[in-house]
Every structure is written in structure tokens, then in C-alpha cells.
One Martini backbone bead per residue (centre of mass of N, CA, C, O) as a GRO file, in nm:
protein
  158
    1UNK     BB    1   0.103   0.031   0.009
    2UNK     BB    2   0.117   0.392   0.033
    3UNK     BB    3   0.065   0.361   0.347
    4UNK     BB    4   0.298   0.421   0.600
    5UNK     BB    5   0.364   0.265   0.908
    6UNK     BB    6   0.497   0.145   1.186
    7UNK     BB    7   0.298  -0.085   1.228
    8UNK     BB    8   0.312  -0.198   0.939
    9UNK     BB    9   0.612  -0.254   0.942
   10UNK     BB   10   0.616  -0.452   1.179
   11UNK     BB   11   0.423  -0.656   1.054
   12UNK     BB   12   0.597  -0.712   0.798
   13UNK     BB   13   0.853  -0.802   0.943
   14UNK     BB   14   0.719  -1.048   1.090
   15UNK     BB   15   0.596  -1.191   0.817
   16UNK     BB   16   0.853  -1.193   0.675
   17UNK     BB   17   1.109  -1.302   0.515
   18UNK     BB   18   1.451  -1.273   0.472
   19UNK     BB   19   1.431  -1.243   0.146
   20UNK     BB   20   1.272  -0.942   0.197
   21UNK     BB   21   1.478  -0.701   0.257
   22UNK     BB   22   1.417  -0.491   0.031
   23UNK     BB   23   1.130  -0.420   0.133
   24UNK     BB   24   1.210  -0.322   0.411
   25UNK     BB   25   1.401  -0.102   0.317
   26UNK     BB   26   1.189   0.054   0.159
   27UNK     BB   27   1.004   0.114   0.403
   28UNK     BB   28   1.212   0.269   0.568
   29UNK     BB   29   1.267   0.489   0.359
   30UNK     BB   30   0.976   0.596   0.350
   31UNK     BB   31   0.963   0.680   0.648
   32UNK     BB   32   1.195   0.881   0.640
   33UNK     BB   33   1.078   1.070   0.424
   34UNK     BB   34   0.820   1.143   0.578
   35UNK     BB   35   0.967   1.267   0.820
   36UNK     BB   36   1.110   1.492   0.658
   37UNK     BB   37   0.854   1.628   0.549
   38UNK     BB   38   0.730   1.696   0.823
   39UNK     BB   39   0.968   1.865   0.924
   40UNK     BB   40   0.956   2.081   0.702
   41UNK     BB   41   0.663   2.169   0.759
   42UNK     BB   42   0.721   2.249   1.053
   43UNK     BB   43   0.921   2.474   0.991
   44UNK     BB   44   0.730   2.644   0.820
   45UNK     BB   45   0.511   2.682   1.032
   46UNK     BB   46   0.694   2.822   1.242
   47UNK     BB   47   0.779   3.057   1.060
   48UNK     BB   48   0.495   3.171   1.010
   49UNK     BB   49   0.423   3.221   1.304
   50UNK     BB   50   0.662   3.420   1.358
   51UNK     BB   51   0.585   3.622   1.140
   52UNK     BB   52   0.315   3.701   1.258
   53UNK     BB   53   0.429   3.796   1.529
   54UNK     BB   54   0.618   4.013   1.407
   55UNK     BB   55   0.388   4.181   1.272
   56UNK     BB   56   0.233   4.241   1.529
   57UNK     BB   57   0.459   4.392   1.669
   58UNK     BB   58   0.490   4.606   1.451
   59UNK     BB   59   0.200   4.717   1.462
   60UNK     BB   60   0.209   4.804   1.758
   61UNK     BB   61   0.447   5.003   1.727
   62UNK     BB   62   0.310   5.177   1.506
   63UNK     BB   63   0.071   5.257   1.683
   64UNK     BB   64   0.243   5.402   1.895
   65UNK     BB   65   0.361   5.607   1.698
   66UNK     BB   66   0.093   5.737   1.621
   67UNK     BB   67   0.028   5.840   1.902
   68UNK     BB   68   0.290   6.010   1.938
   69UNK     BB   69   0.236   6.196   1.691
   70UNK     BB   70  -0.023   6.323   1.820
   71UNK     BB   71   0.108   6.417   2.096
   72UNK     BB   72   0.366   6.489   1.931
   73UNK     BB   73   0.630   6.659   1.778
   74UNK     BB   74   0.751   6.510   1.475
   75UNK     BB   75   0.982   6.472   1.264
   76UNK     BB   76   1.058   6.301   0.978
   77UNK     BB   77   1.332   6.183   1.065
   78UNK     BB   78   1.238   6.055   1.330
   79UNK     BB   79   1.023   5.871   1.208
   80UNK     BB   80   1.212   5.711   1.020
   81UNK     BB   81   1.395   5.601   1.250
   82UNK     BB   82   1.172   5.457   1.408
   83UNK     BB   83   1.081   5.268   1.182
   84UNK     BB   84   1.351   5.131   1.150
   85UNK     BB   85   1.360   5.025   1.445
   86UNK     BB   86   1.103   4.856   1.425
   87UNK     BB   87   1.203   4.661   1.209
   88UNK     BB   88   1.444   4.555   1.371
   89UNK     BB   89   1.283   4.460   1.619
   90UNK     BB   90   1.096   4.266   1.466
   91UNK     BB   91   1.323   4.087   1.355
   92UNK     BB   92   1.452   4.005   1.621
   93UNK     BB   93   1.202   3.883   1.771
   94UNK     BB   94   1.113   3.684   1.548
   95UNK     BB   95   1.383   3.528   1.529
   96UNK     BB   96   1.387   3.437   1.818
   97UNK     BB   97   1.124   3.275   1.801
   98UNK     BB   98   1.198   3.092   1.565
   99UNK     BB   99   1.455   2.963   1.690
  100UNK     BB  100   1.309   2.855   1.941
  101UNK     BB  101   1.111   2.666   1.783
  102UNK     BB  102   1.325   2.503   1.603
  103UNK     BB  103   1.629   2.447   1.738
  104UNK     BB  104   1.796   2.499   1.463
  105UNK     BB  105   2.007   2.684   1.323
  106UNK     BB  106   1.961   2.980   1.442
  107UNK     BB  107   2.108   3.182   1.259
  108UNK     BB  108   1.988   3.086   0.991
  109UNK     BB  109   1.697   3.134   1.074
  110UNK     BB  110   1.734   3.439   1.125
  111UNK     BB  111   1.818   3.516   0.839
  112UNK     BB  112   1.566   3.413   0.698
  113UNK     BB  113   1.367   3.581   0.852
  114UNK     BB  114   1.478   3.864   0.782
  115UNK     BB  115   1.443   3.833   0.473
  116UNK     BB  116   1.138   3.778   0.470
  117UNK     BB  117   1.040   4.020   0.632
  118UNK     BB  118   1.150   4.249   0.440
  119UNK     BB  119   1.026   4.149   0.177
  120UNK     BB  120   0.732   4.180   0.258
  121UNK     BB  121   0.746   4.480   0.326
  122UNK     BB  122   0.838   4.575   0.042
  123UNK     BB  123   0.599   4.462  -0.114
  124UNK     BB  124   0.379   4.618   0.033
  125UNK     BB  125   0.497   4.899  -0.030
  126UNK     BB  126   0.481   4.867  -0.341
  127UNK     BB  127   0.176   4.822  -0.359
  128UNK     BB  128   0.098   5.091  -0.199
  129UNK     BB  129   0.302   5.335  -0.259
  130UNK     BB  130   0.396   5.363   0.046
  131UNK     BB  131   0.680   5.414   0.226
  132UNK     BB  132   0.891   5.398   0.030
  133UNK     BB  133   1.195   5.406  -0.032
  134UNK     BB  134   1.375   5.652  -0.199
  135UNK     BB  135   1.630   5.463  -0.206
  136UNK     BB  136   1.857   5.210  -0.247
  137UNK     BB  137   2.006   5.261   0.020
  138UNK     BB  138   1.762   5.214   0.206
  139UNK     BB  139   1.705   4.927   0.118
  140UNK     BB  140   1.979   4.803   0.183
  141UNK     BB  141   1.983   4.886   0.480
  142UNK     BB  142   1.725   4.733   0.561
  143UNK     BB  143   1.813   4.451   0.481
  144UNK     BB  144   2.072   4.434   0.649
  145UNK     BB  145   1.942   4.497   0.925
  146UNK     BB  146   1.731   4.261   0.929
  147UNK     BB  147   1.928   4.027   0.888
  148UNK     BB  148   2.107   4.094   1.131
  149UNK     BB  149   1.882   4.089   1.344
  150UNK     BB  150   1.810   3.794   1.287
  151UNK     BB  151   2.083   3.675   1.365
  152UNK     BB  152   2.078   3.781   1.657
  153UNK     BB  153   1.812   3.651   1.738
  154UNK     BB  154   1.914   3.361   1.693
  155UNK     BB  155   2.159   3.378   1.885
  156UNK     BB  156   1.970   3.488   2.148
  157UNK     BB  157   1.812   3.246   2.177
  158UNK     BB  158   1.687   3.011   2.412
   0.00000   0.00000   0.00000
């Protein structure tokens, strides 16, 4: 059958003669492949969950910034720097959460998180055509900062 389980494998191992070792080996290989596929999907699921958490954190901080902008007079340069800091903080905390959930290759997970995080933000900014960075230097600096913050988040994850 195409659906292999550990129980079915054990049953087949007990029922088969020793001459059928190639079938048993094939069944074991199939079980290992299924386990690796599940593990990959689990990594992706955990990464998506941490990305959602990172974006929620970012939205909350941007909401706080909006409140502060109404309460105090902030010039455009200060607001741009605060937004940049919010993106870096969101990348750091999300990567820390992602690396903590996945528990393997934490720095690499953090780098991947930071790259995906800033890519999605830049795509959303390009679609909305608002708040897109003015020059390619700002884009490069944002990408480098978020990927670096992701690497540090992965490094410092519990």
C-alpha cells in the first residue's frame, strides 16, 4: 500500500521471510522520507507562525508610534528613524521566536527570518506605493539591518 506507518512496517517485518530484505529496506526508506517531509513542513509552519507574531509586534509598535505622533510633534527624520528601528526590532524579536521554536541552526534560521520579513514588508510597501524607501541605499540598508537583526535574534534565542 502507499500509506506506510510504523505499525504496518512492524507487522510486515514480522510476517516476511528474511529473503524479502529489500522490501523491508524500501519500507524503512519510505518512513524516513515521510518523516523528513513532516519535519520540513513543521519548520515552515513554525516560521510562518513566528512571521505572523513578528508582524503583529511591528503593527503594535507602529500603532504606538502613531499615538506618539498625535501626542507630540515629531519631525519627518525622527519618524523615519523610529520606523527603521521598529523594523529592526520586529526582525530581531521574530527571529528570536522563530529560532526558539525551530531549535536548530538558530543563526541561519534568524537570517532566513530577517530576509523573509523585510522582503514581505518591501513587497507590501511597493504594492501600496506608500512609505517606500526613497533610494536604493535606504532599501539596501533596511535589508542588511533586518537580516543582521534576524541573525542576532537567532543567536540570542533561548
